[in-house]
N, C-alpha and C positions, 0 to 999 in steps of 0.2 A: 576128622578136621571138624571144628565148629566155628559155625557162622554162613558157611558155605552160600558164595553168590552166584550170580548168574554167571560171570567170569571164569570162575574154576571150574563150569561144568562145561564149558566152550572147549574146543579141539583148538589146536596152538594157532592156525592159522584162522580161526573164528577172533580170537584173543585178539592176532595184529590188526585185524580189521575193526573189532572193536575199539583200537586204538587211535582211530583215524580222526575224529571229533577230536579228539583232546588235544593230539599234536596239530590238529588246524589253530585250535583256539589256542594254543601256546605259543603259534610260530606267529600267527597273527600279532602278538606284540610284540616283533621284532620290523627291523626296517630291510625286509629281503625280498622285495620286490616281487615278481613270478616264481615260483620254483614249485622242484618236484620232491617229493618224500619217498621214501623207500625204505622199509625196515632192513638193517642187514644183521641184527641178531636179539635173539628173544628166549632170555635166559630169565634168571633172576630181575633184571631190567632189560627194557627195552631198549635198542638203538635205532636210530633212523639217519639216513644218510639224503641232508638236503642239499640239494644241486639246484642253482641259482640261475638265472638265465644269464644273466651278466655272468656267468663263469665260476663266480665264487661258490665255495663247498664247506658245507657244517657239517658236526654230529650232534644231533639233540638224543640224548638220552632221559626215557620216562621211570621214574621211579616206581616199578610195579610190585615188585615184592619186597622190597626194602621197609625197614621200620626207622630210616632216619627222619628228622623231625626237620622242619625250615631252618632251624639254629645250627643243625648239622650240617647240611648243606653249605649253610653260608661261610661255615668254618670250613668246609673243602675249598670251594672257591676262593677264597681270602688266601690259603696256603697256596692253593696253584699258583695264583697271581702274583704269589711272591717267591716261587722258584727261580733261581737266577743260574743255578749251576747243573741244573738236568733240561733236557728237550722235554718240554710235556704241550700238549694241544693248551690254550687259554680260553678259559668262559668268554662268554659274548655277552654284554648286557643287553638289557629289552629296552624302552623306550622312556620307561622309568628310572633307567638307570643299575633295576639291580641283575643280580646272576641266576638266580632262580626266581621262575616262572611258574605259576600252577592253574590248574583247568579241571573242569567236572569230568569224571569217566563216571558216563553212566554204568555201565555195564556192573562195573562193579562198587556203585555207590558211595564213590568217596572221590575228594581232591586228590588231586596224585600233582607231584613235584617234577618239573625239569629242566633240565640244563643244556644250553646249545653250548658246544665248545668250538673251537677250529677245528680244520680237517687235518690228519696227519697222513702224509704221504707214506708210502712204504709197504712190505707185510709184517702180518703177525706171523714169528716163528711157529707157535703152534706146538704140535706135537713132535717137531723133528726141529728143537734148534741147535746150535751150533754151538761149542764151546766159547767160539769169541764172541757169539751173541750173549752166551749167560756170564761170560767174564764183563761184559759189559754191562748188563745187567746187574752184579753184585758192585762193580763201581758206582752206578749208579744211583743204589739205595745207601752205597757211604754216604755220597754226597748229599744225597736227599737227608739223611740221619743230620748230619755235620750242619747243612743250612737250618733246618726244624729246630734245633735244640734252641733257639733265641728267639723264635716265633712268637710275635703277640697277637692274641685275638682280639677284635671289634667287639663291644660290650653286646653285641646282638648276635654272636657267632660262640657255638658250643663242640667240640668236640665231644664224641662216644668215650667212655672210658674203658678200658679194656681191663681194668681191676675186677669187672663183669665178667663171671668165667665164659659167659656166651657171647661176649662181646656187643652187648646192648639187645641182642634180641629174645623175647620171650622164653624162659625154658618149658618146654613142652615134653621136655622128655625124663624127670625126674618126679613130675606132679601125680598125684592119684588118677587122674585122667588122662592118663598116657598112654600111647597105642604100644607101646614095649608091655613084653612079658613080665611079670614080677623078678625073673630070674634075670633077663634082661636090665631090669631097673636097678637092681642091686649089683650088675657088673658096673653099670655106668656110674653109681653112685660111689662104688672104689675107686674107680679111677677117677673123678672128680675129685675124691679127696685128696689122692694122693698129688692130683697136679696142682693143686691148690698149694699143698706144703712145698712145693719145687716153687712156686711161683713166689710164693714169702720169701725164700731164699734168693731167688733171682732179683727181687726188690730192693734186697737189703746192699747189693753190689750195682746197682745201676737206676737212673732216675728214670722215670718216664718221660714221656715226650711226643710230638705226633709222627705215628709212623702212618706207612701205604697200605700196610696188612694186606696185599693181594697180588703182589708183582709176581707173576707166573709167564710162561711165554704166549698165552693169549692175552695178556696185558701189555704187551711191550711191541712197539714198530720199527720193524729197522727199515735203512730208508739207506743206500748207498753209502755203506760202514758206519753210519751215526743211527744211534738206539734213542727211543722215546719212551717214555713210560704214561701209560694214559689209564682210566678207570681208577679217580682217586676216592668212588663210592664209600668204601669200606674203610677209610682213612681215620685215625681216631687217635687217644692218649694210650700209648701203650710201651713197652721195652724194646728197645730194636733189637735183641734176640728173639722176641716175639715175630718180629717183622722178619727174620732173618729163619726163622720156624717157617712159619708159612713159605717163603718160595722154595727151600728144601722139599717140602712134602711132596711136589708137583716134579721132581726132579725124578729119573728112571735109573741112575746107576753113580758109583761114585765117581766117573771121569766128570761128569755134569755139575755134580757137587762140589768138587777140587776147583772146576773152573769158576763157578760163583764163587767161592770164597776166595780165592786168588784174588778175584775181580774187586772183592770186597777190600780187603788188606792192601792193595795197591793204591786205594784213597784213605784209608784211616785203619785204627783199631779193631778187630774183631770183637764182637760182643763177650764176655767169659760165661762159659759154659760147659757142662760136663759131656760124655757122651749119655749118661741116664737122662740127664737133663734135656738135652734135645730130644732123645727118643720120648721124653712125658710131654714136650710141646709140639711134636709131631704128631701124638695121640689128642691131646688137644682140637689139632685144626679137624682132625677127621670126625669127633664128636660135636665140633661147632658147626660143620659143615652136614652132620645129621640133621641135628635141630633144626638148621636151615633148611632143608630139605622138607622135611616133615610139615614147615607152613609153606612152602611153596605154591602159588597155584598156578605154574605150569606143568601140565599132564602129565608131560615124559619125566617130570622129576618125581612124582608121587608114582608113576608107574614104576620107576627105578629103586624106587626106596627099599622095598623090601630085601633085594639083593645086595643093595649097598649098609642096610643096617645088619645084615648076616655078616655080612666080611669086616666090617666096625667090632662086632662084638666078638671076631675070631683073633681079630689084632689085640683088643684091650684085654681078652683074655690070657693070650701067650705074652703081651708087654709083663703081665701081673703075677704071670708065671701060675 
């Protein structure tokens, strides 16, 4: 990795501690009163639970590893505010009436953006989602797709375009400076070409539109039989079938896949795809995640990169025959 900062050399606990100043700077731009901030998730981004003395509770997401621009985050918050047919948290405006708030992060030497969301009650299904929860997630995705087809963005908001293979992230896999071996780069390049051909065919069948691009059992909340979707940070302009593939990537067996698809089809027509096309979209998700892991400042992600890379090469080689 190039451009190593002090932040990237820290442990996970040290990274979280280093974010304390920027969290305080961001929250000072809101009318929250006395409150406590506790980190509840530190992965590609960091999320802090904000509990106010008044009893109100919020979730602050600070974009740590994300390449999202200010315009991308404005598109995200605009879409979430427009959603009316799915339960989601809502972005909270700061004193200036803005939904994206920025601050300086000393350890990484750069400005970072944050979004304060209302709190969602419930539990994340995580590694053990029920079929009922997966069906509800599929239904929610279908409703999101239906509502997003007519979404209009303000002039200062722009979604990333998923016509880009790596979904807006820099390509660090196929460049000459890549840490992959020449053989691994050749394997990924073959998959890249095959997947791009598939995407061209899929774009002839369907129009791109806003998609969530990261609906999985850790990004949904289940509360008293009602499902909510959160973490729209990966959202962009893509095909509904790409959104579907992203969700199916995280499921463990055919029964779970069937539950998700049944939920979706109960709300609208499933996107058209063949088994081969879906297989290649699942492969793209794996490669995109590999590319993202290589750029992460999270030490746990970097430690797991080589094992993840080896499994990715195995899957790509198998898929390409």
